N, C-alpha and C positions, 0 to 999 in steps of 0.2 A: 417356465410356469405352465405353458400349454402342455408339456410332456407330463408334468405332475398331475394336472387336472384330468388328463385323459386316462391315466392309470387309475386314479380314484374312481372315475366314472365307470370304468370297466369292471371294477371290483364291487360296484353298486354300494359304495360307501358314502357318497355325498348326500348330505341332507337336503341341500337346496341349490346345488350348482356351485361352481368354483368362480369366485369373483376375479375379474381381471385387474392387473396392476395398471396404474397410469402409464401411458406410453413413454413419458419422459423419465420414468423411474424404474425401467427394466434393469435387473441385475444381470451381469454376465452369466452365461450358462453354468459355469463351474460353481459360482456362488449360489445360484438357485438350487443346485443339486445338494449343496452342503447344508441348506436350511432344513431344520427339523419340521416335519409336517405331522401334526396330530391328526390321525385318520378319523373321519367320522365313520361309525356312529359313536366314537368315544366322546365327541363333542355333542352336547344336547342343546337344542333350541328351547329357551324358556319362554320367549315372547318374540313376536315378529310384527312387521308393518309399523315400526317406530319411525318417528319423524325427526331425524338428526338428533339422536339422544346425546346427552352431554355428561351427566353425572348419575352414578348409581348409588342409591341408598337402600338399606334394608333394615327393617325392624321386625323381630320375630320371624315370621314366614312371609312377610309382605315387602315387596320392592316398591320404591318410589324413584322413578327415573325422570330427570328433567329433559325436556326437548327444546332445542334452540328456537323452534318456531313459537314457543310460548305456552306449553302445556306441561303438566306433570302426569306421568302415566303410573297408575297403581296396578301392580301385578300381584294377584293373590290366588294361590292354589289353581294356577292355570287360567284364571280369568283376568282379562286386561280391561282397564277402565281409564279413559283419557279425561283427566280432571282439568277444568278451566282454571286459569290463573288471571285474576283481575289486578292489573298493575295501574299505578297512577299515571304513568307515561307510556305511550305506544312504543313498542320495540323498534329500534333502528333496523334498517334493512341493509346496512353495509355488510360487506363480506366478513364472515367470521363473527358477526355481531348477533345479539339476541339474548335469550334467557340462557345463561351459561351455568356458572357454579350454583349448586344447590346442596345444602346439607341439613339434615334434620337436627333440631335442637336435642341435646342429650335428654331432656325431659319431655320429648315429643308425645309419649303415650299419655301423659297427663295434661300437657298444655297445648298440644296440636300445633306447635310452631316449628318453623324452619327458617333458614337464612338463604338468601338468594342474591345473585349478582347478575345485573342485566344492563344492556346498552340501550340508550334512548337519545332522541334528538329534541332540541327546542330552538328557539330563535337565536340563541347564542352559540350553538354548535352541537356537537355530539359528545355524550358523556356516559360513564358507567357509574352505577351506584350499588351499594350493599343495603339490603332491606330485610326486615322481618316479615315473613308470610305467616298467616294463620289459616288453618283448614276449618271451614265451616261446612259441615255436611260433605259434599263432594266438590266444593269450590274453594280455591286458595285466594286470599285477599291480601294485598299489601297493607300491613298494619303500621309500620314505622320505618323511617329511613335511618340507618346507622351511619352511613358515609356516602356523600354525594359528590358529583362533579369531578369524578376521576376522568381526566381528559382522554378522549377516544379519537379514533381515526378509522380509515378503511380497514386496517389490519392491526394485529398485535394488541389484543384486548386483555391477554392473561385470562383471568376469570375463575380460577379454581378456588373453592372454599373448603376448609377443613377445620374441625375442632381438634385441637392438640391435646396431648395427655395432661397438660396444665389447665385444661378447661377454657383456653382462649380461642378466639376465632382468627384463623390465618387466611389471608387473601393474597392471591398473586395478581399483579398488574403488568401489562405490557408497556413497551416504550411508545406506543401510539405512533409508530413510524418516525419518531423524533429522538434518535439515539442519545443525544446529549442529556436528555431528561433523566436517563438512567443513572447518571453520575451526580445529579443534583438531589441532595437529601431533602431539600425543601419541596420537591415535586413528589407526587404520588405515583408517577409512572416509572416502569422498570424496576419494580420493588416486590418484596414480600412484606405485607403489612400484618400487624398483630393488634388485636383489640379485645377488650372485655366484651362479653356477649350482650351487654347493654349499650355498646357503642363507645364507651369511654376508653381513654388511653391507659394501658397498664403502667403502673408506677415503675416497673422494672424493665420497660422497653429501653433499648440501647441509646436512643437519642431523646433529649428532654422534650416533653410535650409534642411527641411525634408518634404516628402510627408505624413509622418505618422500622422494620426489623432487619432487613438486609437490602442491599442495593447493587446496582451494576448488572441488572438482568435485562434481557432482550424481550422474551415472551415466555415466561414460565407458566406451565399449565398442569404440573403435577406436584402433589405434596404427599408425603407419607412419613411416619415415624417408625423406627425400629428401637424400641425402648424409649429413651429420651432424645435420641438423635434424629434430627429432621433431615430428610432428603427431598430434593426438588428436581424436576425435569424441566428442560428449557430448550426452546427452538433457537438454533444458531442461524447465522446468515450464510445461505448457500452451503449447507452441511454444517459441520462442527457443532452438532447438537450436543447437549450436556446433561449429565446427572451430577448434582453437587451435594456435598454435605453443607448444610446451612448453619452458620454461626451468627449469633446476634451481633449486629453492627458491622458485619463483614461486607467487603466490596468484591463483587464477582466479575468485574472487569469490563463489561460491555459499555461502550464500543471500543475501549482502548485495547483490550486483548480478547482473544477468543481461542478455542481449542486448547492446545498445550502451551500456548504462549505464556510467558511469565513477566510479571512486573511487581516491584516492591509494593506492598500494601494491598495487593489484589490476589484473589483466590483462583487457582486453576481447578478444573473439574476432576471429580473422582473417575468418571468415564466420559469420553467424548467420541463422536462418530467419525472424526477425520473427514475425508472427502465424501463419505456416504451421508445420505439424508435419512434420518429417522422420523423427524417431527414428533417427538414424544409428548404424550399428554398425561392422562391419569395414571396413578401409581398405586401399588399395593405391596405388601411384604409377607414372606412366609419362610421360616426355617433358614434364616441367614441369607435370603435372596430377595432382591427387589424385582418387581415385575412392572413393566411400563407398556401401555398401549401406544402404538405408533401409527401415525396417519400416512405420511409418504412412505414410511417403512413397511406398511401393510403387515404388521406382525405384533404379537406379544413378545417382547424381548425380556430375557432373564439376565439379571446382573448378579453374579455370584460373588459376594463380598469376601468369602474365604479364599477363593481361587483367583479373584480379581479378573473374572472373565465376563464377557457379554455375548449373548447369542440369541437368535430367534428360536422360540419354542412352539409357536403357533403361527402359521402363515396360510395363505390361500383363501382368506375370507375378506380381503379388501382392507379398506381404511378402518382402523380401530381407535376409539376415542377414550374409553375409560375402562378400568379394571378394578375388581373388588374381590377380596379373599375372605371367606368365612368357613371355618371348619375344614373339611376335606376338599372343598371346591374353590376353584377360581372362576369368577364370573367376568364377562366382558361384553361391551357393546360395539357393534360396527357403526361406521359413519359414512356409508356409501351414498346416502341421499343428500350429502352436503353440497352438491354441485361440482365436486371434484372427483367423485368416484364413479364406479360402473355398477349401479344397483341392479339386483334382480327384482322380480315382482313382489317379493316378500321382505325386502330390506326396508328399514334396518332391523337388526335382530339383537336380542339379549341372549348370550350363550353361557353355558357352564361346562366345565371339564374337571375331572378329578385331578388334583395336584400330583398324585402318584403317576399319572399318565404323562407328565411333563419331564420325568426323570429318565 
């Protein structure tokens, strides 16, 4: 990685310096040299000095990016504004906790509403909840709780929110470091949940009177659709990270199986990282390819469904949390300020790159 950074610097192509990998995640030299590096200035910085950004949203020409520290950043025509979020409960300070998933209501331009997932503590423990936020002027306020008391822990919160092509709200939850909960369909942990946008349970969910859409997950953090097919990214245990095709009612095996292991009644992943660690998070799709932002992997990884191949297409910018595709551009955010990265003075950043530069 040092060799790659020095070459880029000598060409005066770096926009803000080359972020270092975590020391315990260095790849062998031959693997580093095989990784595809998109040379700056082909990558543009859209915004900088973000505080642990988690979710990218865009409506017309305006971005709304959630920050784990408890703010929403509005980015419009080069101007960045950090908007206050007034929540009913103070954010938990556990590792990986905070204001996580955030997605604009499909009718946002008329109702100024969004959905959010955040971690809080009370006298009974630590929990996650799904809420409706409403934007009044430049301040977001928690208007209504849709789902509460999703058990939480120091790690494995899940937290991704997405609106599906069916108009339903999908939510990923982690196992809260209690793996057996993932196999218990009565538990909300280790699941992908599905609800109507008013918080009610859809009649066509796979289990009666349950938000559970799929189970047997460890810590899923990415959701995306290609047509009507849902894909999810998931953190494995000590590598064996996964990209799965999600089927309603299916069991994805954790903690009984992982990686390419098989067991009757359980799903094996479409892609898995083997002994390498990706820590995949947000996902996007374009032209038959999945893109995932990876944290420990320090890359945007491309999964070509036609060729059944997986490879990094952007590296050298440190930990990456979310990715978003619109038109000709792929947007992504770094996560170097999350306490596990090596931030420069202008991290974290929202970037964009032409998709044609990734081929």
